[in-house]
N, C-alpha and C positions, 0 to 999 in steps of 0.2 A: 787340887786339894792341898791344904797346908801340911807341911811335914814338921815333926818335932825338931827343934833346934837344940843342939848340945851347947852348954855354956860352962866354962868359958871356951871360946873357940881355940883350936890349935894355933899356936903362934905361927904367923907367916901366911897362912891361906885363909883362915876364918871358917865360918859356917855358912851354909846355904839353905834357902827355903824357896818354896814355890807359891805363887799367888793362887787364890780361888778366882774362877771366872764364871760368869753367868751370861747366857746369850739366848735370844729368842730365835729359834731356827727358821720360822716362817713356813709357808705352805709349798715352796718349791725352791729350786736353786741351791746354792751353797753359801755359807758364811764361814768366817774364820774366827775361832776362839784363840786368843793370844794369851799365853801364860807367861808371867815374868818370873824368872829365877834370879834371886838376889843374894849376893854375898854380904855378910856382915863381919867386919873385922878382917884384917890381913890384906896383903897386897900381892903375894906371889901367885904365879900362874898355876892353874889346875884344870882338870876336866871332870865331868860327871855325866853318866849315862842317863837317858830318860826313855820311857816307854808308856804308851797309853794302855789302860786296862779297862775292860768292860765293867759296867755297873748295871743299872737298869737300861742305859743306852748301850747298844751293842753294834759291833761291826757286821754281824750276821744279818741284822735287821736294816743295815744301811744307814744307821743313825749318824755315824761319823766315820772318818777314815783313820785306821790305825796308823800311829806315827811312833817312830823310835829313832834314836841316834845318840850322838855325843855332843855336849856343849863344851867348847873350849873357852875358858876364861883366861885371858892374857893377864900379865902383870898390871895391877891397878884397875882392871875391868871389874865393875861391881854388878852389872846386870846383863842378862841374855834373855832372849825370848824363845818360846816354843809355840809354833802355830799348828792348830789342829782343824781340819776341814769338817764342818758340820753340814749334814745334808737335810734340807727342808723337805717336808712331805705334808700331805693333806690329812694324815691320820690324826684323829682326836685321841690324845693320851695325856696322862699326867706329866709333870716335870720328870725328866730323865737325867741320869748322872753317869759319868765315867771319870776315871782318875788319870793323872799323869804322875808316874812314879819316878823318883830319882834314885840312882844306885851307883855304887862303885866310885865314889869320889877319889881323886888322886891327890898326891902331895900333901896328905894330912888334913884335907878339908873334911868337915863333918856336915851331915844333913840334919 
């Protein structure tokens, strides 16, 4: 899910946002949803935490695998990716959603 971007970005590190992803899960097996986190402006190194959060898709129902961690953006690095495993099943259901939330950027970066 997209995050609100503050403007103008803090000099040096910039602002960060995350892409939306849509994927067809299928009736079995797993697929990977890859979210792209992008820096706009700035060149200095920083890090940002990320974590999945249930929506209508939940980990309790086995819809996806919870994922969290920290992305490290080196100097002049503008993109990083987050991969989330999606579990296919044969249940008939409407489209389901979950979010990947960004938090605690360092070195003055803004989300």
